[in-house]
N, C-alpha and C positions, 0 to 999 in steps of 0.2 A: 503547426500542427493542424490540420481540420477537425475538424467539429465526431465527436464520440456523438457514432446513432444505434448505439447501443440500446435492446430494450433497459428500463429500472431494472435494478435487483432488487431483493429486500435484501436491507443489513441486516449479517447474522447476527448481531448483539442483540440488537435489538430483538431476534424473532426467538434467537434464544431465551430470554426472559420470560417467567412464569406472565401470564395472564391478568392476574392482576400488579405482579411491579410496571410492566409496560403500559397497563389502561395510569397508572397513575405519573409516567412520566409522559403522556401523549396531549396535556391539554402545552405541554411545555415545549413539545416537534412543531419544525414551521420545518414544510421543504423549500428546500432553497434551488436554484444553479449554481452550480461551480465551473465556471467558465475555465479555459486552460488558460494556468500562468498566473489565475489571481491569489494574492499572498495570502493564508487564513492567522498564521503569525511568524512574531519575528523575536530578530536576537534580543533578549534584553528589553520586549514590549508588554504589557500585560497581556493575557491571552483570556478575553473575552468571551470568546464565543466556543464551542465545542462543536464538530459535526461526525457525523457519520452518515458515508461515502456509501450509494446506492450502486449507482453504475460510474463513478469518476472515480478516476487514480491519485490520488494527494502522494507526491515528496516533501519527503521530513530528509533536507540539507547541511551540511557542517562547510559552510562558506570560509574564506582564507582573504587576510588583509589584501593581497592579489587580485581580489578578484576567483580565484578559482574556486571548486565546489564539488564535492562530493557525497554523494545520498547515503543515509545512511539507515533510513526504514522508508518503505513504501505499505501504503494503509490505502486500501480501496473498501470494499463491499460484509470484507471477514471481521470490520475491524472500527477505529475512532479517531481521533485528530484529534488532541489537546489532552495526552495523557497527562502532562505537569499538571493538571491542577488537580488530580487526584493525587499527587506524592507528595500534597505539602509546600506548594509554589504553584505562584501563579504566570513567571517568567521561562523562559529556556534561553540559549545557547545556539540551538538548532532555528532555519526557519521547513515552515512550512507550505507549500503551492500545490495548486493541479496542474499534474500531469496532464491527463485528458481528463478533456470536458464530462460531465453528466449534472446527478443532479445527487439531495443527499437532507439529509435529516439536521437540521442544527436547531443547538442549546443551548441556553446561557451558561456560561461554565459554574457560575453559583449554584445554578439551580444539578448540574448532575453534582458538583462536591458535597451536597445536603444529603443529597439520595445516596452517594458510597457512601455518606458519616454514619445512614442508618443503620449500614450491617444489612445483614439478609441476602440475600438471591442476586443481588444489582454490585455488593459490596466483594459477592464469590463472586463473577462471573468477570468482573473487570478483572479483578488482581491475577485471575488463571491469562486473561487475554495478556497480561503485563507480564507474567512471565512469559508467555507464548514468545514477543516481541522482544525480551530480555534475549531468549536461544534466539531469536533471528540475527542479531544485533552480535555478539558474539559469535556466533558461526560466520557470521561476514565479514569480523574481522578477521578469523585464520584464512576465510577467504580469499582477500583480494589480496596477501599475505603470500599463498602458498601452491593460490593455480592460476594457469592461464587465462589470458582473453578471452581463448577461443570458448573453452570452460564457464568461464563468468557470464558472456554474453550471452550463450545458453543457457546457466541457472535462470538470466533475470529476465529473459524473455518468457520462460516457460510462467515464472512469476509472475507477472504484469497478466500473462494469457488467464492466469486461473483466478488472477485477483479479479478481469471482466467477463472472466467466465465468458470468454472466447478468443476465438486464433486467428481475430482479422482485427488489428487497432493501429490507430495510427500514431506515431513517431520515428522523430528527425535522428539521423545518423548523431550530428551533432548535438543533439542535448541526450542520447545514449552516452554519447562518451564525456559530456558531463555530468551525465549522473553515474557511469565509474569509475569515473578523477582518471582518464585516458587520454590522447591526443585523438583528434576524428582517423587521420588516418590507422589510426590500430582497429578502430571496431572494424572501418573502411572496407580490413583485411580479415578481419575478422568473421564480418559479416557479407561477404565475397565467401569467404570457406565453406559458411555455412549454406551460402544460396549454393551454388557449385556442386556440391554432396546432396541439394535434392530436399533440404532439412526448411527454410525460408525461402520469403520470397519477398524481395524488398523495392517498391515502385513506388519513386514520390510523396515521402512521406508516409508509408503506406504499408505495415507488416501484413506476411502473412506467415503461418505457422500450415507448413505443407506437411510434414513427417514428424509429428508429436514422437514417438517409439524411437526415433532415434535422434530428437533433437535433447531426448530426457537420458540416455545412452553417452553421448558426448557434452553435457552438462557433466560437470562436478558430482561430488555423494552429496555436496554441501543441498541443493536442490530436494535431494528426499529430506535427511536428515529434516532442514524445515517446516518443508511439508506434513512428515508425522505430527512433528511436537504440536504443531498447531491443531491437526485430525485429534491429536491426544491430550490435548488441554481443552479443544473450546468445541469441537466435535462437529463434521460437516452438513448438515440437514437441519436445518431449521424446522420449527416450530409448526404443526402445521392447521394451529388453531387460531394463524394469522394472516393466511395466506392467501 
């Protein structure tokens, strides 16, 4: 994949915190580069850092013994990578790696856990975020079983677009197939259908959404359900006092 050249975005979780809570975190936050394919954490290994992406996209995947994998979560500037830390453990069965390169804020996992245990605004916000992620996971399970690949691809592209706040982003068909847990040939057919209908353009590993309205109409209902749940629980606008 080519490098992501999008402008940095404010991480919305950090931006949603009251100023006093945010300022308490500032000394522990470090701006870091997140290159494509960088592994954030792996199954069974301690999670020592958490990340609040700005314009990077991180995939959470489950892998099998034969090397196959499927994406079970996607994180960008709406959230954080490292949820297991605040759920009572520092390991997990999934793997997190950078799907689209960019930058983000890094923090020691122990610091975040201490802040979470204090209660208050930080704990409340992170619990609402976890609730939104839970909704995304459960809806995704149903989607993978009940909807066509074309519908799922449309939903996935819209989700990536939303998280990056761009309708132009680098993704290969091989990578999309891995994330959706299907054969590349299936993605090729589905992408060609969307392309012929004028909804997207795919060229040299670059996706361009050309007609978002029609792409949303093609997507299954899961896209809107998940989008509405994130908006209900977390809102869409960062606080103005730190922009």
